[in-house]
N, C-alpha and C positions, 0 to 999 in steps of 0.2 A: 504493500500500500504506500502511496506517496506520502511524504512527510508534510504536515501542515507547518508552514514557516512564512514569516513576513517577506514580501517582495524585496528584492535587493540583497537578501542574505542567502539566497540559494547557492549551494555549492555546485559548480559546473565543471565538467571534464574539459571544457574548452578554455584552457589557460591562456595567458598572454603569450607564452612561449609557443603554444600550439598555433595560435593565430599567426605569429611571425613565421613559423615553419610552413604554414599554408599560404604565405603571401608571395610565393613565386609568381612573377608576372610573365604571362605567355602572350606572344603577339608576333607581328611581322611575318606571317605565314607566306612562304614562297614555294611554288612548284616549278622545278627545273626539269621539264620533261615529266618523267614518272617520279623523280626524286623530290622528297618533301623536306623543307627546311623551316625552322622557326627560331625565334629568339626568346631567351629566358632571362629575366631579371631575378637574381638570387640574393635574398637578404642575408643568408648565412655566409655568403662569400663577399661581404662588404657592399652588397647591392650591385655588383657588376653584372653586365649583360653579356650573354654568351650565345653564339649561333650554334644550333643543334640540328642534327639530321638523323633520319632513320635509314639504316643500311638495308639493302635488299633482303637480308636475312631477318629483318625485324629489329635488330639491335640498335639502340640509340647511342650516339657518340657526339662529343663536342667537336665542332669544326675549328673554332678559334682556340688558340692555346691558352694555358693558365696565365693569368695576369692581364690578358686582353680584356678591354671593356668596350663593347660595340655599342657606342652611344654618341650622339651628336648634340650640340647646343644651338644648332640653327633654329631661329625663332625662340630660343631658350628651352622650349618644351620638346624639341627634337622630333624623333620619329623617323622612319624610313632610313635607318642608319646602315643598311646593307642591302645587297641583292646578289643573285646567283645566276650565272649564265654558263651552260655547258660544264658544270661542276666547279667553275672558278668563282670564288666568293670575293666581292668587292665591299669594303666596309670602312666606316669612319671610326677611328680610335679616339676615345674620349680624353685620354691622357695628354695627347699632343695635337689633336684636331686634324691630323693628317689622314689621307686616304690610302688604304692598303689593298693588296691583292693576295689571295691565297689560291694557288693552283691545286688541283687534286693531288693529295699526298705531299704538298709543299709546305713552306713556312711563309709567314707574312713578309711581303715585299712592298716597300713604300712606293706610291705612285706620285705623290706630291712632296715638295720640299718643306722644311719647317717654315711656318709663317703664322701670323695671327689670323688664321682663317679656320672655318669649319665647313663641312660638306654634308649634304643629305639628299635623299630623293633621287636615286640613280636610275638611268636608262642607258642600256648598252646597244650600240649599233649592231644590226644583225650580220653585217659583213665586214665592216672596218673596225680597227682597234681604237674605237672612240667611246668614251663614257661621258654622258652629259648629266649634270646635276645642279642643284641649288648650292650656291656658295655665299657665305656670309663673311665679309672681310672686316676685321676689327683693328686694322692697322692705325686708324686715326683715333688716338687716345681721347681727344677732346671733341670728336664728332660722332654722329650716329653711324652705326655699322652700315656698310654698303652691301646690298644683296643683288646678286646677278645670276644668270645662267652661264655655266662654264663648260668647256670641253677639256677632257683629260685624256692623254694618250695612255693606253693600257698595256702596251707591249715593250716598253723601253724603260730606261732609268728614270728616277724622279725628275719631273719637269713641271714648270709652272702651268697652272690651269689657264686656259685662254678664254676670255669673256666672249660669248656669242650673242647674248641679249642683256640689255641693261636699260636703265631709265625708270623702271617701276620701283616702288618701295619694297615689294615682296613678290616672290615667285613660288610656284608649286607645280607638281605633276608634269615635269618635262617627260615626253614620251615619243619615241620613234615610232613611225608607222611600220607595219609588218615588213615592207620592202626597204625601209630605211630612207626613203626619198623625202619624207616630210617629218617635221617635229611639231608637236602641239604642246602647249603649256597654259598655265593660268597665272594671272598677276592681279595685283590690287595696290592701291595707294592709300597713304594716310588721308583722312582719318578713318577710312573704312576698315572694317574687319572682314575676314573672308566669308562670314555668314551675312554680311550686309550687301556688298556689291563687289563683284569680281569681273574680270575680262578673260575671254577665251581667245587664244592666239594660235595661228598656224603659219608655218614657213616651209619653204623648200630647202633641202639640204644640198649644197653644192658638192662637187667631188673632193673638195678639200676640208669639208666639215663646217663651212660657214653657212649662215642662214641668208636666204634670198626671199624677196617678196613676202615680208612679214605682214600678216593681215589679222586684224581683230574680227572674229566671226560671230561672237556673241558677247553680251554683257553691257548693253547700253541701259543706263538707269539703274534702279535698285533691284538688280537680279543677281542672286548668289549662285555662281557656277560651282559644281563640286565634281571632282574626279573625272576630268576629261581623259579620254583614252581611245584606243582603236579596236574595232572589230577585226576578226581575221580577214575579212574581205577589204579592209582599208577604209571602212566607214568610220567617221569620227562620232563617238558617243560621249555623253556627259549627263550629269544630273543638274537640274535647275529648279529654282523655286518660283519661276515666273507665274505659275498658277496659284501660288499661295502654299504649295507643298513641294518638297524636293522630289521631283519625279524624273524619270529617265527620258532622254531625247536622243535622236541621231540626226546628223546632217545628211540629207539625201536629195540629189538633183537640185541643189541650191536652196532647199528649204529645210525647215526644222520639223521633224516628225516625232510625235510622242510615242513612247513605248510603254504600253500597259498602264495608262493613267490610273491613279488611285488617290484617295484622300488619306495619304500616309506619307511619311518622309523616307526617301531613299538616299538621303544625305545626312551628314553629321557636321557639327561645328568643327572646323579644321584646327583644333588645338595642337594636334601633332601631324606632321607630314606623313604621307603614305597611306592614310586611311582609305579603305576600299569597301564599297557596298555593292559592287557589281563585277562580274567576270564572265567570260565565255567558256562554257564546257565543250562546245563544238560550234561550228559556224551558224547553226540554226537554233542553238539553245543558250540563252542568257540566264545566269543565276544572279539573284538579287537578294539583298537583305533590306528590310524596311521596318520602320518603327511605327507601330499602331497603338495609340493610346498608352504610350509609355513603355511598351514591350516590343522587343526586336524579334522579327520572324525571318525565315528563309524560304524563298520560292524560286521555282524555275519557270522561265517564260519560253514557250514555243513561238519563235518569231514568225514563221510563216502563217500560223493560225492565230497568233495574238492571245493565246490562252496562258493563264498563270496558274501554277499548281504549288500549293504550300508543301514544304518538305520538313522533316525532322520536327514534328509537332512536340512541343514541350521543351525543346532546346532553344536557347537564345544566343544568336551569334554575336561575336565581338566585332571589333572595328577593322579587321582585315579579312580578305577573302581572296582565294586563288583558285583557278580552274584549269583543267586540261583533260582532253580525251575522255569525256564522259564522267568526270569526277570533279569534286571541289574539296578544298581543305580550308579550315577556318578554326578559330578558337571559339568554344561555346560552353555554356553552362546552363543551369536551371535554378529555380528557387531552392532545390534540395540537393543538387550536385555541384561540386566545385568545377571551375573552368578546366577544360582539357583541349589539347590539339586533336581535332577529329578529321576524318576523311570520309566523304560520302560518295558512294557509287550511285549515280543518278539512274542507272538502268535497273539494278537490283534493289536499290534503296538500302543496301547494307552499310552500316555505320561502323567504322573502325576507330576506336579510341586509342590514339597513339601515345599521348603523354598527359598525365594529370598534373595540375598545378599544385595540388596539395596532397601530402601523404597522410593527412588527417582523415580518418574514417569516422565521421560523426554520425552517431546513431540518430535515426529519424525522430526519436523521442526527445531530442534536444534541439530540433530544428523548427524555428518559427517560419511559417510561410506567409507571403505578402497578400494583403487584401487591398485592391485598388479602392480608393475613396475619392469622392468629389465633395466639395463644400463651398458654400457661398463666401465670397470675399469682397473687397472694396469695389464700389461701383456696381454692385449687383451681379458681378461676374462669378464664374466658377473656376476653381483651382483644383489641382490634382496632387495626390500623394499616395504612398503605399504604407499601410499600417501593419505592424508586426506585433501580435500579442505576446506576452511572456510564455515561454515554453521550456519545460524541464520535466521529464517523466518522473523524476524522483521527488518532486515537490508540488504542492498545491497551495493556492492563495487562501488565507484564513477568511471565514465569512465576514462580510462587511468591509473588507479591505479592497481598495482599488490600487493598481500598480502605479509606481512612478513612471513618468514618461520622458524619453530622450527624443528631442526634436532634432533632426539632421537637416542641415541646409547645405546642399551640394555646392561644389566649387564652380568656377567658370567666370561669371554666373551663367553665360550662354553655354549650357551643357544640360545634362539630365542625369538622374539616378538610374540604376539598373536593378532588376529583380533577380539577377543571377546571384547564386549563393555568396554571401559576404560574411566571412568568419568574424570579422570585427563587429558587424551588426549582431550576429548570433552570440557574441561574447556578452552583449547586454541582455538580450532576451532570455538566454539560458540562466541568467542570474535573477530573473524576476522583473526586469524592466520591460515596459512596452516601448516600442520605437515607432516613430512616424518619419518616413523619408520623403521629403517634400519636393515635388516638381513645381515650384512656384512660377508665377507668371514671368516669362522671360526664358523658361526652359525650352529646350529643343524637343522635337518629337510630336508636337501638337500643331504643327503648321506655322507659317511665318507670322500670322497675326498674333498668336499666343507668344511667339518668340519676341515680338517687338513690344510687348507690354512693359518692358524695362527701359524703353527709349526715354531717356531723361528722368527715369523713375527708380534708378538703383538706390537702395536704401529706404524705399517706400513700399513698392509693390512686393518685393521679395520678403521684406520684414512682415508686412501685414499678412501675407499668405502663410508664413510659418506660424505666426501668432493665431491666425484663424484656424489652422489645422489643429493646433493644441487645444484651443477653446472648444472647438467642435467635438473633439474626443472627450474632453472633460464634461461637456454638456450632455453627451449621450451616455455618460456613466462608465466609460471604459477606462479612464485613467483618473488619478488623484490630482485635482487642480492645484493642490498645495505642494506637490512634489514633481514639478515639471522643470527640466533643464534643457538647454539648447547648446548644440555644438556644431562646428563646421570648419572646413579647411579653406584657406585662401579667400576667395570671394565669399565662401560660406562662413569663414571667420569674421569677415566684415559684417555679414548679415547677423551673426551672433552678437557682435559688439553693438551694432546698431539697434538690435531688438532690446538689449539690456538698457540702452539709453532712451529708447522711445516708449517702451512698455515696461517700466521698472517694477511693476507689481506682478507680472505674469509668471516669470521664471525664478526658481530658487537658486540657480547657479548657471554659469556658462563656461564653455571650453572653446577657446579659439586656437586653431592650428595655423600658424603663420598668416594671421588675418590682417586686413588693412585697418588702421586706426586713424590715419591722417591722409585724406584724399589729395590734398595739395602736395604733400611730400611724395606720395605715391606717383603722381603724374610727372613730377620732376625727376624722380630717381629710378624709376623702373626701366626695364629693357626696351629695346626698339619695338618689338612686336606689339606690346601693350601700351606704348607711350602715348597713343592717341585714343585708346579704347574708351577712356572716360568721356571723350567728346560726345559719344552717343549715349552713354549711360547717365551722365550728369549734365554736360554742356561743354562748350569750348572753353579752354583755359588760356589766358587768365580773365577773359571777358566775364565768365560766370564764377569768378573767385568767391563771391558771396555764397553761392550755392554749395561750392566745395566745402567751405568752412561750416555751413549749416548742417551738411550731411555727415561730417566727420565725427565719429564717436569721441575723438580726443577732445573736442570742444563741448561735449555734453557730459563730462565726467560726473558733474554734480547730480545727475539723474540716476546713476548706477546705484542700486540698492542691494545687490547680492554679491556673493563671492565669485571670483573669476580665476580660471587657470589658463595659462598661455604656454604654447609650445612653439619653438622657433629654431630653424636651421640657421647656422651662422654663416653659411656660404650661399644663402638665398639671394639670387639676383632679381627675382620677380617681385617678391615682397621683402625688402631689405630688413635686417634684424632690428633696426631702430623703430620700426612700426610697432613691434611688440614691447620693446623697452619703454617707449614713450608712454604707452597707456598703463604699463605696470607701475612706472614711477608716479604717474599722476594719481592712480588709485591709492597707492601707498601713502601719498601725501595727504589724502583724505581720511586715512585710517581704515580703509576697507581691506578685507582679506583678499590678497592676490598672490598667486604663485606663478613664477616664470621659469620654465625649464628650457635651456638652450642646448643645442647639439652641434658639436664640432664635426665637420666633414659631411654635414647634411645640407642639401640644397632645397629646392621647392618640392616638397614631397619626401617623406622619410623612406629610405631604401635599406637601411641596415637593420638586421634582426634585433640587435640590442636596443636600438632607438624605438622600434615598434613596441617591444616588451615594456620598456621603461614608461612610455607614454600611456599605454593602456592601464598598467598597474597604478600609475600615479593618478590618472583620471578617475579610476574606480575608487581608490582610497579617498580622493577629494570629495566625490559625491557621497560616499559613506559618512564622512565627517559632517558635510553640510546638511544631509537629509536625516542624519541621526540613526544610522544602523551600522553594525560591523560588516566588513567586507573581507574578501580574500586578496585584496590589492595591497601592494607594498606601500607603506607609509610614504607620503610625499616628502622628498628630501633624503630618503634612506640610501639611495645609490650615489656613490662618489663620482661616477664618470661624467654625467651631464653637469653643466654649471647652472646653479640656481640663482 
């Protein structure tokens, strides 16, 4: 029989160490003929990224050697740090930013000389020894990084990359056509973000690798292009939100033709390069992932007949997809199963699970599954979230008690939460907490109109939606209104801080992971990719300086009425460490309880196992102290490694 015990005190088999062990990041799936490759981010190995492949005999092996870190800082968030062609791997090394080649059975050979540059998003010419990619040049210490498309020679000694396209502030998705005669790419300029307005370009490639007849073929006005690329027959395909939804299109006979229109999103906010939501399994069959009411699905499209068939019901695909010869490979998970690299045979529908992200086998009795909820919010609109009730087969809630609630505000803010199994979320529900993961107005996956609710309204719409989600659950009797806390990372950290200053009586505590506290400082100090992001979310700076100050939590410290815990990486170039330090010092000056934990060697997003463990244990202990119950978390300040 389950033990009767107060929520928050339940003993869970899902320890912080187990969460860290299950935090292996899988992505970057590539099919090179029949050979399958992917990338793994390993917290137990200092958070480094490794290219892995499956040999024909089914064995898994690392392709990149020990000590290699396949990662790039282009646009700071990176992505698309490697590719594979005929068994040769081309990759970006995080330690020095250089581009390397590993031939089958060989060792890393540098292709570019040492320089203040980084590279990403590679395409290799089908016949010539040319690689084209996005390059970010940081040689000008006092100026903004310069982003271009460059060509690199792949068969000789290290040589300087040659610029082949320039003039735009940002580039993505350079792709050679199947015969190598053309190159397509996407670009955009400040102050737009890639989910606001982008341009699609095509050029002919001359015999020496230079671009001729560069033409913009799409992207006039507020149209966000996503993942331009080529069909096997040389047709240019892409996703566009011109209809209000990111749908697929192709350029044929000089016109734009929709491919299987739907009121769902077949695109993603381009926070990382190389994201893919469509691929060809054969010339007549397109495979697509799409987000419908917050959940991702996989479908195949029979192009001659225009029919769409859902595949792999119950599995939610991640942000990369690769196809070849009647099969597709991708990373996927479900609300009850951890992410895995999988391969689907589209003819037999046989699903091969190649590699699991987590060695943790969590019994279903400890897994809380999401319930989609809709609730009324500001302006009479509807907002969305996923609710997770407490779940632990060994314990039950005493009569009359309602569980404490953890409100999660996702990062971005132009992003969305996922219902794929999240061990960190289950860390809370298996201890007796309820969780609501909010897709506030501004989140992706609900069409462009929903995504644009944050235009000029960041710090208002997102905050109100998180508060309304919490009060809705309290009003319906599912959670304790006196024991609600809010947490978030990056933009979600800002929403957390803003909620505590705007609605000081709603939450009993807050946890901000590298959150923004001063919007003025943020827009002056952040990296190039986001340096004008706030023009759309807040307003142009410095013209709207008054709004920046009014929205900044640092200027409303006198309204905070509850304890706060802050977590900050000391090498964070997106949200600099002073953002957390400023608000910690201001709260201490007022005599409020505040804890600041900083982590050496961590950037924007914690990748090391020891950092993940320390954060979860400290946060749990902090909530236990604030809400008044014992926990199994380590007391805040007990570990000597992070600086407090």
